[in-house]
C-alpha atoms as a printed R data frame, in Angstrom:
    type eleno elety resid chain resno       x       y       z
1   ATOM     1    CA   UNK     A     1 128.961  97.422  62.248
2   ATOM     2    CA   UNK     A     2 129.741  94.784  64.440
3   ATOM     3    CA   UNK     A     3 130.005  90.652  63.575
4   ATOM     4    CA   UNK     A     4 126.641  89.405  64.537
5   ATOM     5    CA   UNK     A     5 128.092  85.819  64.933
6   ATOM     6    CA   UNK     A     6 129.384  87.340  68.530
7   ATOM     7    CA   UNK     A     7 127.041  89.255  69.732
8   ATOM     8    CA   UNK     A     8 126.886  86.461  72.498
9   ATOM     9    CA   UNK     A     9 130.844  86.999  73.610
10  ATOM    10    CA   UNK     A    10 130.834  90.556  72.540
11  ATOM    11    CA   UNK     A    11 127.175  92.391  73.297
12  ATOM    12    CA   UNK     A    12 126.195  95.727  71.865
13  ATOM    13    CA   UNK     A    13 124.417  98.700  73.791
14  ATOM    14    CA   UNK     A    14 122.576 101.603  72.677
15  ATOM    15    CA   UNK     A    15 123.004 104.601  73.805
16  ATOM    16    CA   UNK     A    16 119.375 105.767  74.849
17  ATOM    17    CA   UNK     A    17 116.785 106.513  72.334
18  ATOM    18    CA   UNK     A    18 114.796 108.744  70.779
19  ATOM    19    CA   UNK     A    19 111.507 108.891  69.188
20  ATOM    20    CA   UNK     A    20 110.820 110.434  65.633
21  ATOM    21    CA   UNK     A    21 106.887 111.588  65.658
22  ATOM    22    CA   UNK     A    22 104.012 111.288  67.955
23  ATOM    23    CA   UNK     A    23 104.382 109.292  71.108
24  ATOM    24    CA   UNK     A    24 102.001 109.229  74.538
25  ATOM    25    CA   UNK     A    25 103.192 109.339  77.723
26  ATOM    26    CA   UNK     A    26 103.125 105.293  77.697
27  ATOM    27    CA   UNK     A    27 106.690 105.561  76.030
28  ATOM    28    CA   UNK     A    28 108.305 105.635  79.654
29  ATOM    29    CA   UNK     A    29 107.673 102.135  79.514
30  ATOM    30    CA   UNK     A    30 109.235 101.331  75.956
31  ATOM    31    CA   UNK     A    31 111.683 102.741  77.159
32  ATOM    32    CA   UNK     A    32 112.138 100.643  80.260
33  ATOM    33    CA   UNK     A    33 111.919  97.472  77.952
34  ATOM    34    CA   UNK     A    34 114.293  98.779  75.628
35  ATOM    35    CA   UNK     A    35 116.876  99.570  78.047
36  ATOM    36    CA   UNK     A    36 117.557  96.085  78.388
37  ATOM    37    CA   UNK     A    37 120.715  94.569  77.301
38  ATOM    38    CA   UNK     A    38 119.093  91.305  75.842
39  ATOM    39    CA   UNK     A    39 116.219  92.992  74.284
40  ATOM    40    CA   UNK     A    40 119.116  95.700  72.548
41  ATOM    41    CA   UNK     A    41 120.874  92.890  71.176
42  ATOM    42    CA   UNK     A    42 117.799  90.805  69.928
43  ATOM    43    CA   UNK     A    43 117.264  94.121  68.263
44  ATOM    44    CA   UNK     A    44 120.743  94.229  66.496
45  ATOM    45    CA   UNK     A    45 120.793  90.138  65.561
46  ATOM    46    CA   UNK     A    46 117.969  91.015  63.354
47  ATOM    47    CA   UNK     A    47 118.857  94.508  62.173
48  ATOM    48    CA   UNK     A    48 120.709  93.854  58.485
49  ATOM    49    CA   UNK     A    49 119.248  90.206  58.152
50  ATOM    50    CA   UNK     A    50 115.970  88.684  59.028
51  ATOM    51    CA   UNK     A    51 116.273  85.556  61.789
52  ATOM    52    CA   UNK     A    52 114.427  83.098  63.275
53  ATOM    53    CA   UNK     A    53 113.933  83.017  66.753
54  ATOM    54    CA   UNK     A    54 116.046  80.059  67.002
55  ATOM    55    CA   UNK     A    55 118.567  81.941  64.849
56  ATOM    56    CA   UNK     A    56 118.889  84.927  67.452
57  ATOM    57    CA   UNK     A    57 118.933  82.519  70.512
58  ATOM    58    CA   UNK     A    58 122.029  80.633  68.678
59  ATOM    59    CA   UNK     A    59 123.346  84.193  67.626
60  ATOM    60    CA   UNK     A    60 123.208  85.591  71.349
61  ATOM    61    CA   UNK     A    61 123.479  82.293  72.932
62  ATOM    62    CA   UNK     A    62 120.537  82.578  75.043
63  ATOM    63    CA   UNK     A    63 117.904  79.914  75.671
64  ATOM    64    CA   UNK     A    64 115.530  80.360  73.119
65  ATOM    65    CA   UNK     A    65 112.594  80.835  75.843
66  ATOM    66    CA   UNK     A    66 113.709  83.854  77.092
67  ATOM    67    CA   UNK     A    67 114.601  85.316  73.457
68  ATOM    68    CA   UNK     A    68 110.699  84.144  72.258
69  ATOM    69    CA   UNK     A    69 109.315  86.246  75.543
70  ATOM    70    CA   UNK     A    70 111.209  89.770  74.278
71  ATOM    71    CA   UNK     A    71 110.568  89.205  70.159
72  ATOM    72    CA   UNK     A    72 106.982  88.868  70.773
73  ATOM    73    CA   UNK     A    73 107.183  92.076  72.883
74  ATOM    74    CA   UNK     A    74 108.775  93.730  70.298
75  ATOM    75    CA   UNK     A    75 106.766  92.177  67.753
76  ATOM    76    CA   UNK     A    76 103.379  93.274  69.310
77  ATOM    77    CA   UNK     A    77 104.741  97.061  69.761
78  ATOM    78    CA   UNK     A    78 105.940  97.507  66.383
79  ATOM    79    CA   UNK     A    79 109.826  97.043  67.056
80  ATOM    80    CA   UNK     A    80 110.013  94.081  64.885
81  ATOM    81    CA   UNK     A    81 108.312  92.372  62.096
82  ATOM    82    CA   UNK     A    82 107.520  88.950  60.501
83  ATOM    83    CA   UNK     A    83 108.777  88.889  57.267
84  ATOM    84    CA   UNK     A    84 109.157  85.135  55.916
85  ATOM    85    CA   UNK     A    85 108.445  82.045  57.195
86  ATOM    86    CA   UNK     A    86 111.629  79.602  57.217
87  ATOM    87    CA   UNK     A    87 110.374  75.983  57.550
88  ATOM    88    CA   UNK     A    88 107.234  76.721  59.265
89  ATOM    89    CA   UNK     A    89 109.248  79.242  61.539
90  ATOM    90    CA   UNK     A    90 108.564  83.107  61.322
91  ATOM    91    CA   UNK     A    91 111.522  84.950  60.315
92  ATOM    92    CA   UNK     A    92 111.916  88.608  62.242
93  ATOM    93    CA   UNK     A    93 113.523  91.637  60.824
94  ATOM    94    CA   UNK     A    94 114.179  94.612  63.575
95  ATOM    95    CA   UNK     A    95 111.794  97.804  62.411
96  ATOM    96    CA   UNK     A    96 113.473 100.653  63.731
97  ATOM    97    CA   UNK     A    97 116.581 102.774  63.056
98  ATOM    98    CA   UNK     A    98 120.139 101.714  64.787
99  ATOM    99    CA   UNK     A    99 122.717 104.403  63.814
100 ATOM   100    CA   UNK     A   100 125.971 101.957  63.308
101 ATOM   101    CA   UNK     A   101 128.656 104.533  61.747
102 ATOM   102    CA   UNK     A   102 132.091 103.619  61.683
103 ATOM   103    CA   UNK     A   103 134.556 106.042  63.390
104 ATOM   104    CA   UNK     A   104 136.193 106.908  60.749
105 ATOM   105    CA   UNK     A   105 133.232 107.975  58.685
106 ATOM   106    CA   UNK     A   106 131.834 109.384  62.497
107 ATOM   107    CA   UNK     A   107 134.801 112.124  62.073
108 ATOM   108    CA   UNK     A   108 134.507 112.744  57.909
109 ATOM   109    CA   UNK     A   109 130.385 113.525  59.466
110 ATOM   110    CA   UNK     A   110 131.781 116.195  61.565
111 ATOM   111    CA   UNK     A   111 134.219 117.652  59.156
112 ATOM   112    CA   UNK     A   112 131.300 118.177  57.119
113 ATOM   113    CA   UNK     A   113 128.873 119.725  59.814
114 ATOM   114    CA   UNK     A   114 131.719 122.097  61.148
115 ATOM   115    CA   UNK     A   115 132.217 123.135  57.583
116 ATOM   116    CA   UNK     A   116 128.311 124.320  56.951
117 ATOM   117    CA   UNK     A   117 128.139 125.130  60.824
118 ATOM   118    CA   UNK     A   118 130.306 128.026  60.430
119 ATOM   119    CA   UNK     A   119 128.253 129.203  57.699
120 ATOM   120    CA   UNK     A   120 124.810 129.013  59.364
121 ATOM   121    CA   UNK     A   121 126.859 130.501  62.241
122 ATOM   122    CA   UNK     A   122 127.852 133.531  60.069
123 ATOM   123    CA   UNK     A   123 124.419 133.860  58.695
124 ATOM   124    CA   UNK     A   124 121.744 133.182  61.258
125 ATOM   125    CA   UNK     A   125 123.166 133.667  64.482
126 ATOM   126    CA   UNK     A   126 123.862 137.739  63.435
127 ATOM   127    CA   UNK     A   127 119.705 137.882  62.797
128 ATOM   128    CA   UNK     A   128 119.410 135.925  66.106
129 ATOM   129    CA   UNK     A   129 121.215 138.040  68.275
130 ATOM   130    CA   UNK     A   130 121.000 142.001  66.190
131 ATOM   131    CA   UNK     A   131 118.896 144.161  66.890
132 ATOM   132    CA   UNK     A   132 115.864 144.411  67.658
133 ATOM   133    CA   UNK     A   133 116.206 140.892  68.452
134 ATOM   134    CA   UNK     A   134 119.062 141.555  70.782
135 ATOM   135    CA   UNK     A   135 116.769 143.437  73.019
136 ATOM   136    CA   UNK     A   136 113.990 140.687  72.489
137 ATOM   137    CA   UNK     A   137 116.169 138.159  74.049
138 ATOM   138    CA   UNK     A   138 116.736 140.057  77.431
139 ATOM   139    CA   UNK     A   139 119.736 142.857  76.639
140 ATOM   140    CA   UNK     A   140 119.633 146.015  78.178
141 ATOM   141    CA   UNK     A   141 116.231 148.070  77.624
142 ATOM   142    CA   UNK     A   142 114.656 144.399  76.414
143 ATOM   143    CA   UNK     A   143 111.316 143.265  77.919
144 ATOM   144    CA   UNK     A   144 111.508 139.437  76.737
145 ATOM   145    CA   UNK     A   145 113.466 138.482  79.972
146 ATOM   146    CA   UNK     A   146 110.820 139.664  81.907
147 ATOM   147    CA   UNK     A   147 108.634 137.085  80.827
148 ATOM   148    CA   UNK     A   148 110.795 134.266  82.206
149 ATOM   149    CA   UNK     A   149 112.232 132.819  85.249
150 ATOM   150    CA   UNK     A   150 116.179 132.607  84.519
151 ATOM   151    CA   UNK     A   151 117.796 130.772  87.151
152 ATOM   152    CA   UNK     A   152 120.194 132.041  89.508
153 ATOM   153    CA   UNK     A   153 119.641 135.205  87.604
154 ATOM   154    CA   UNK     A   154 122.392 134.084  84.930
155 ATOM   155    CA   UNK     A   155 121.881 135.557  81.559
156 ATOM   156    CA   UNK     A   156 124.459 133.133  80.268
157 ATOM   157    CA   UNK     A   157 122.431 130.153  81.356
158 ATOM   158    CA   UNK     A   158 119.150 132.203  79.403
159 ATOM   159    CA   UNK     A   159 121.325 132.788  76.151
160 ATOM   160    CA   UNK     A   160 122.134 129.095  76.128
161 ATOM   161    CA   UNK     A   161 118.300 128.011  76.804
162 ATOM   162    CA   UNK     A   162 116.790 130.307  73.990
163 ATOM   163    CA   UNK     A   163 119.269 129.641  71.249
164 ATOM   164    CA   UNK     A   164 118.995 125.999  71.713
165 ATOM   165    CA   UNK     A   165 115.302 126.427  71.492
166 ATOM   166    CA   UNK     A   166 116.131 128.809  68.536
167 ATOM   167    CA   UNK     A   167 118.163 125.901  66.814
168 ATOM   168    CA   UNK     A   168 116.052 123.484  67.115
169 ATOM   169    CA   UNK     A   169 112.811 124.442  65.959
170 ATOM   170    CA   UNK     A   170 114.000 126.854  63.011
171 ATOM   171    CA   UNK     A   171 116.975 124.512  61.935
172 ATOM   172    CA   UNK     A   172 113.734 121.778  61.554
173 ATOM   173    CA   UNK     A   173 112.063 122.106  58.110
174 ATOM   174    CA   UNK     A   174 108.736 120.524  58.767
175 ATOM   175    CA   UNK     A   175 108.190 120.402  55.457
176 ATOM   176    CA   UNK     A   176 111.276 118.217  54.850
177 ATOM   177    CA   UNK     A   177 109.816 116.334  58.212
178 ATOM   178    CA   UNK     A   178 106.801 115.371  56.384
179 ATOM   179    CA   UNK     A   179 108.559 112.755  54.443
180 ATOM   180    CA   UNK     A   180 108.672 110.622  57.231
181 ATOM   181    CA   UNK     A   181 104.962 110.468  57.978
182 ATOM   182    CA   UNK     A   182 105.045 107.313  55.334
183 ATOM   183    CA   UNK     A   183 107.215 105.748  57.918
184 ATOM   184    CA   UNK     A   184 105.702 106.082  60.900
185 ATOM   185    CA   UNK     A   185 104.435 103.127  62.732
186 ATOM   186    CA   UNK     A   186 101.289 102.749  64.536
187 ATOM   187    CA   UNK     A   187 101.748 101.441  68.101
188 ATOM   188    CA   UNK     A   188  99.461  99.932  70.361
189 ATOM   189    CA   UNK     A   189  98.878 102.632  72.517
190 ATOM   190    CA   UNK     A   190  98.058 105.140  70.030
191 ATOM   191    CA   UNK     A   191 101.087 106.392  69.316
192 ATOM   192    CA   UNK     A   192 102.918 106.779  65.467
193 ATOM   193    CA   UNK     A   193 106.839 107.215  65.588
194 ATOM   194    CA   UNK     A   194 109.971 105.855  64.341
195 ATOM   195    CA   UNK     A   195 112.077 104.902  67.079
196 ATOM   196    CA   UNK     A   196 116.354 105.621  66.487
197 ATOM   197    CA   UNK     A   197 118.894 104.687  68.514
198 ATOM   198    CA   UNK     A   198 123.015 104.617  68.378
199 ATOM   199    CA   UNK     A   199 125.464 101.532  68.968
200 ATOM   200    CA   UNK     A   200 127.511 102.566  71.660
201 ATOM   201    CA   UNK     A   201 131.459 103.303  70.426
202 ATOM   202    CA   UNK     A   202 134.389 102.625  72.739
203 ATOM   203    CA   UNK     A   203 136.032 105.801  70.991
204 ATOM   204    CA   UNK     A   204 132.893 108.235  71.536
205 ATOM   205    CA   UNK     A   205 131.811 106.781  75.140
206 ATOM   206    CA   UNK     A   206 132.970 109.432  77.893
207 ATOM   207    CA   UNK     A   207 134.792 112.179  75.803
208 ATOM   208    CA   UNK     A   208 133.203 115.485  74.034
209 ATOM   209    CA   UNK     A   209 131.909 113.668  71.041
210 ATOM   210    CA   UNK     A   210 129.413 111.942  73.042
211 ATOM   211    CA   UNK     A   211 127.535 115.101  72.647
212 ATOM   212    CA   UNK     A   212 127.314 114.444  68.699
213 ATOM   213    CA   UNK     A   213 125.886 111.046  68.679
214 ATOM   214    CA   UNK     A   214 121.930 112.030  68.572
215 ATOM   215    CA   UNK     A   215 120.615 112.082  64.897
216 ATOM   216    CA   UNK     A   216 117.466 113.597  63.863
217 ATOM   217    CA   UNK     A   217 114.579 116.049  65.331
218 ATOM   218    CA   UNK     A   218 115.439 115.224  69.250
219 ATOM   219    CA   UNK     A   219 112.851 117.074  70.458
220 ATOM   220    CA   UNK     A   220 110.420 116.429  73.143
221 ATOM   221    CA   UNK     A   221 107.252 118.467  73.661
222 ATOM   222    CA   UNK     A   222 104.439 117.134  76.450
223 ATOM   223    CA   UNK     A   223 102.145 118.884  78.982
224 ATOM   224    CA   UNK     A   224 101.544 117.772  82.277
225 ATOM   225    CA   UNK     A   225  99.904 119.012  85.650
226 ATOM   226    CA   UNK     A   226  96.604 118.661  86.878
227 ATOM   227    CA   UNK     A   227  95.080 120.186  85.223
228 ATOM   228    CA   UNK     A   228  97.772 120.221  82.342
229 ATOM   229    CA   UNK     A   229  99.263 123.679  83.805
230 ATOM   230    CA   UNK     A   230 103.060 123.432  82.029
231 ATOM   231    CA   UNK     A   231 104.256 122.419  79.062
232 ATOM   232    CA   UNK     A   232 107.629 121.046  78.187
233 ATOM   233    CA   UNK     A   233 110.158 121.346  75.527
234 ATOM   234    CA   UNK     A   234 113.239 119.689  75.787
235 ATOM   235    CA   UNK     A   235 115.806 120.001  73.027
236 ATOM   236    CA   UNK     A   236 118.239 117.134  71.719
237 ATOM   237    CA   UNK     A   237 121.431 119.687  72.210
238 ATOM   238    CA   UNK     A   238 123.266 117.964  74.684
239 ATOM   239    CA   UNK     A   239 126.555 119.150  76.382
240 ATOM   240    CA   UNK     A   240 126.458 116.705  79.128
241 ATOM   241    CA   UNK     A   241 126.648 113.060  80.019
242 ATOM   242    CA   UNK     A   242 123.544 113.011  81.178
243 ATOM   243    CA   UNK     A   243 121.976 112.957  77.660
244 ATOM   244    CA   UNK     A   244 122.216 109.310  77.509
245 ATOM   245    CA   UNK     A   245 120.728 108.217  80.258
246 ATOM   246    CA   UNK     A   246 117.289 106.201  79.952
247 ATOM   247    CA   UNK     A   247 116.056 107.691  82.994
248 ATOM   248    CA   UNK     A   248 116.426 111.012  81.829
249 ATOM   249    CA   UNK     A   249 112.789 111.056  80.273
250 ATOM   250    CA   UNK     A   250 110.325 110.501  83.409
251 ATOM   251    CA   UNK     A   251 107.153 111.959  83.516
252 ATOM   252    CA   UNK     A   252 106.956 111.840  87.332
253 ATOM   253    CA   UNK     A   253 109.884 113.907  87.703
254 ATOM   254    CA   UNK     A   254 107.863 116.773  86.046
255 ATOM   255    CA   UNK     A   255 105.467 116.383  88.020
256 ATOM   256    CA   UNK     A   256 107.059 116.484  91.332
257 ATOM   257    CA   UNK     A   257 108.716 119.899  89.294
258 ATOM   258    CA   UNK     A   258 105.244 121.061  89.430
259 ATOM   259    CA   UNK     A   259 104.809 120.825  93.412
260 ATOM   260    CA   UNK     A   260 107.875 122.824  93.381
261 ATOM   261    CA   UNK     A   261 106.984 125.350  90.974
262 ATOM   262    CA   UNK     A   262 103.440 125.435  92.591
263 ATOM   263    CA   UNK     A   263 104.935 125.902  96.100
264 ATOM   264    CA   UNK     A   264 103.295 123.007  97.417
265 ATOM   265    CA   UNK     A   265 106.404 120.582  97.900
266 ATOM   266    CA   UNK     A   266 106.047 120.814 101.528
267 ATOM   267    CA   UNK     A   267 102.342 119.469 101.783
268 ATOM   268    CA   UNK     A   268 103.251 116.313  99.971
269 ATOM   269    CA   UNK     A   269 104.623 113.269 101.996
270 ATOM   270    CA   UNK     A   270 108.376 112.335 101.930
271 ATOM   271    CA   UNK     A   271 108.949 116.051 100.355
272 ATOM   272    CA   UNK     A   272 112.615 115.984 101.510
273 ATOM   273    CA   UNK     A   273 113.423 113.017  99.581
274 ATOM   274    CA   UNK     A   274 111.792 114.154  96.387
275 ATOM   275    CA   UNK     A   275 113.639 117.431  96.543
276 ATOM   276    CA   UNK     A   276 117.086 115.396  97.199
277 ATOM   277    CA   UNK     A   277 116.034 113.354  93.762
278 ATOM   278    CA   UNK     A   278 115.271 116.646  91.796
279 ATOM   279    CA   UNK     A   279 118.386 118.043  92.864
280 ATOM   280    CA   UNK     A   280 120.357 114.795  91.464
281 ATOM   281    CA   UNK     A   281 118.138 115.030  88.523
282 ATOM   282    CA   UNK     A   282 119.582 118.437  88.014
283 ATOM   283    CA   UNK     A   283 116.108 119.660  88.030
284 ATOM   284    CA   UNK     A   284 116.712 122.119  91.067
285 ATOM   285    CA   UNK     A   285 119.555 124.205  91.408
286 ATOM   286    CA   UNK     A   286 120.692 125.116  95.031
287 ATOM   287    CA   UNK     A   287 122.649 128.181  95.877
288 ATOM   288    CA   UNK     A   288 123.652 128.278  99.864
289 ATOM   289    CA   UNK     A   289 120.278 128.374 101.201
290 ATOM   290    CA   UNK     A   290 118.292 129.304  98.000
291 ATOM   291    CA   UNK     A   291 116.733 126.396  95.817
292 ATOM   292    CA   UNK     A   292 115.458 127.516  92.195
293 ATOM   293    CA   UNK     A   293 114.090 125.643  89.225
294 ATOM   294    CA   UNK     A   294 117.220 124.870  87.031
295 ATOM   295    CA   UNK     A   295 115.272 125.073  83.781
296 ATOM   296    CA   UNK     A   296 114.131 128.788  82.048
297 ATOM   297    CA   UNK     A   297 110.855 129.115  82.854
298 ATOM   298    CA   UNK     A   298 108.623 130.930  80.222
299 ATOM   299    CA   UNK     A   299 105.730 133.047  81.485
300 ATOM   300    CA   UNK     A   300 104.622 133.092  77.627
301 ATOM   301    CA   UNK     A   301 103.320 130.172  75.265
302 ATOM   302    CA   UNK     A   302 105.969 128.111  73.210
303 ATOM   303    CA   UNK     A   303 104.195 129.866  69.885
304 ATOM   304    CA   UNK     A   304 105.297 133.171  71.109
305 ATOM   305    CA   UNK     A   305 108.452 132.544  71.662
306 ATOM   306    CA   UNK     A   306 108.888 130.323  68.044
307 ATOM   307    CA   UNK     A   307 107.381 133.641  66.320
308 ATOM   308    CA   UNK     A   308 109.638 135.988  67.471
309 ATOM   309    CA   UNK     A   309 112.882 133.856  66.111
310 ATOM   310    CA   UNK     A   310 114.291 135.095  62.880
311 ATOM   311    CA   UNK     A   311 112.902 132.959  59.532
312 ATOM   312    CA   UNK     A   312 115.740 130.772  58.023
313 ATOM   313    CA   UNK     A   313 117.520 133.205  55.013
314 ATOM   314    CA   UNK     A   314 117.171 131.488  52.018
315 ATOM   315    CA   UNK     A   315 120.884 130.843  51.652
316 ATOM   316    CA   UNK     A   316 120.821 128.175  54.671
317 ATOM   317    CA   UNK     A   317 117.747 126.566  52.807
318 ATOM   318    CA   UNK     A   318 120.605 125.733  49.995
319 ATOM   319    CA   UNK     A   319 122.924 125.001  52.620
320 ATOM   320    CA   UNK     A   320 120.747 122.251  53.854
321 ATOM   321    CA   UNK     A   321 120.523 120.553  50.546
322 ATOM   322    CA   UNK     A   322 124.126 120.404  50.207
323 ATOM   323    CA   UNK     A   323 124.814 119.449  53.911
324 ATOM   324    CA   UNK     A   324 122.368 116.672  53.503
325 ATOM   325    CA   UNK     A   325 123.939 115.172  50.056
326 ATOM   326    CA   UNK     A   326 127.072 115.393  51.686
327 ATOM   327    CA   UNK     A   327 125.958 113.294  54.980
328 ATOM   328    CA   UNK     A   328 123.822 111.273  52.992
329 ATOM   329    CA   UNK     A   329 126.354 109.570  50.553
330 ATOM   330    CA   UNK     A   330 128.982 108.764  52.970
331 ATOM   331    CA   UNK     A   331 126.510 107.236  55.694
332 ATOM   332    CA   UNK     A   332 123.664 105.458  53.580
333 ATOM   333    CA   UNK     A   333 125.565 102.188  53.328
334 ATOM   334    CA   UNK     A   334 125.857 101.748  57.099
335 ATOM   335    CA   UNK     A   335 121.915 100.802  56.940
336 ATOM   336    CA   UNK     A   336 119.978  97.461  56.208
337 ATOM   337    CA   UNK     A   337 118.701  97.607  52.794
338 ATOM   338    CA   UNK     A   338 114.851  97.339  54.400
339 ATOM   339    CA   UNK     A   339 115.253 100.933  55.856
340 ATOM   340    CA   UNK     A   340 116.579 102.540  53.063
341 ATOM   341    CA   UNK     A   341 113.584 104.510  51.881
342 ATOM   342    CA   UNK     A   342 113.316 105.808  55.490
343 ATOM   343    CA   UNK     A   343 116.987 106.640  55.910
344 ATOM   344    CA   UNK     A   344 117.116 108.704  52.586
345 ATOM   345    CA   UNK     A   345 113.951 110.773  54.064
346 ATOM   346    CA   UNK     A   346 115.790 111.362  57.277
347 ATOM   347    CA   UNK     A   347 118.632 112.272  55.261
348 ATOM   348    CA   UNK     A   348 117.059 115.087  53.602
349 ATOM   349    CA   UNK     A   349 116.809 117.435  56.544
350 ATOM   350    CA   UNK     A   350 120.281 117.081  57.903
351 ATOM   351    CA   UNK     A   351 121.121 120.800  59.459
352 ATOM   352    CA   UNK     A   352 118.326 119.413  62.133
353 ATOM   353    CA   UNK     A   353 120.748 117.150  63.527
354 ATOM   354    CA   UNK     A   354 122.251 117.102  66.416
355 ATOM   355    CA   UNK     A   355 125.531 117.162  65.102
356 ATOM   356    CA   UNK     A   356 124.656 120.744  63.460
357 ATOM   357    CA   UNK     A   357 123.219 122.128  66.854
358 ATOM   358    CA   UNK     A   358 126.206 121.429  68.580
359 ATOM   359    CA   UNK     A   359 128.901 122.555  66.157
360 ATOM   360    CA   UNK     A   360 127.038 125.863  66.202
361 ATOM   361    CA   UNK     A   361 126.740 126.238  70.123
362 ATOM   362    CA   UNK     A   362 130.722 125.394  70.081
363 ATOM   363    CA   UNK     A   363 131.621 128.787  67.634
364 ATOM   364    CA   UNK     A   364 129.204 130.334  70.022
365 ATOM   365    CA   UNK     A   365 131.430 129.400  72.491
366 ATOM   366    CA   UNK     A   366 134.450 129.865  70.947
367 ATOM   367    CA   UNK     A   367 133.597 133.740  69.928
368 ATOM   368    CA   UNK     A   368 132.634 134.070  73.693
369 ATOM   369    CA   UNK     A   369 129.146 134.834  73.264
370 ATOM   370    CA   UNK     A   370 128.493 131.771  75.411
371 ATOM   371    CA   UNK     A   371 130.189 131.159  78.547
372 ATOM   372    CA   UNK     A   372 130.292 127.473  79.530
373 ATOM   373    CA   UNK     A   373 128.302 126.484  81.916
374 ATOM   374    CA   UNK     A   374 128.648 124.029  85.166
375 ATOM   375    CA   UNK     A   375 127.863 120.880  85.212
376 ATOM   376    CA   UNK     A   376 125.003 121.270  87.168
377 ATOM   377    CA   UNK     A   377 123.359 123.841  84.728
378 ATOM   378    CA   UNK     A   378 124.277 120.934  81.682
379 ATOM   379    CA   UNK     A   379 121.440 119.128  82.703
380 ATOM   380    CA   UNK     A   380 118.855 121.373  81.698
381 ATOM   381    CA   UNK     A   381 119.966 123.656  80.079
382 ATOM   382    CA   UNK     A   382 118.110 122.005  76.468
383 ATOM   383    CA   UNK     A   383 114.954 121.935  78.500
384 ATOM   384    CA   UNK     A   384 112.509 125.263  78.972
385 ATOM   385    CA   UNK     A   385 108.696 124.767  80.958
386 ATOM   386    CA   UNK     A   386 106.299 126.806  79.350
387 ATOM   387    CA   UNK     A   387 102.861 127.991  81.064
388 ATOM   388    CA   UNK     A   388  99.626 126.632  79.432
389 ATOM   389    CA   UNK     A   389 101.090 126.040  75.518
390 ATOM   390    CA   UNK     A   390 101.529 123.910  73.014
391 ATOM   391    CA   UNK     A   391 103.628 124.887  70.042
């Protein structure tokens, strides 16, 4: 944890944000607001202890009127709560999860995740890839691959996307996820969720450890198109630095993608600049004169794909209990007192954390089941587009 009293000299920065719960597409404007450095430091200044606007202003060395404007927005949108009065002044406390795990604990967590990932890898991956699943996943004689547009006909990419989807959806125990429901905050737009973020750390940024940082269920689901023709499942298993960009999740990008998939891009004004934009974001891949979507496009529903995934063996359910107990024990002291209950609920389902997914994927890289991806492929390998489906 950083010294809150020096935030004005040494401000913190968030590494993107995830939303645990149900949210609407207006989340884009929330993202834009939370990407502001002053907003982030206001939230952090009142994270461990309640503060008045004047106290926050003093800690950040920022004029009171600037702090006041942002605090009112954060309060109105459920990110800060009024918890007390001090000399007729309101005291505010941040109501979101800010993961701020020290370096030594970060590496201790990775050791624990790797220990249990070895067991998950041994117990579940053979079920995922063994006959008849192997055929269903697109092996020789299989028919499931015919139900997908596979970017550049790359079978390795196909496996990456499907295994990420399987890890995301089978590692997450819905019964344990329900424990978070009492802590969802109802927002002004009708959304109900808990926002979560990580504080940037020098020892993580720019190296492979960055891929481990997001905690909890990070998968995004949303429909787009007119009418709503497509359904997106975007996971939180990242192997690319793009994962923490605030504009990674922009609905308009998927509208542009619809134009491309429907083969009507040339009818759109300024379509050449839109194509360049989609290429830069990794939505499209270009190979010589050919251009294709960088995402797996399913001609089946998300439910159909989910239903063919093997169920979790009972041993893995027991592994989750042991894993969650160990991770919670070494992590719980780095959260504020007012969030202890939500943290305890979150840490009952550590098998779903991004660290576990990434550790399992790394073992598949080590044994040669998965081959390394190109930098462009990494940007959207965690995303599958379905037609007319809701998981």
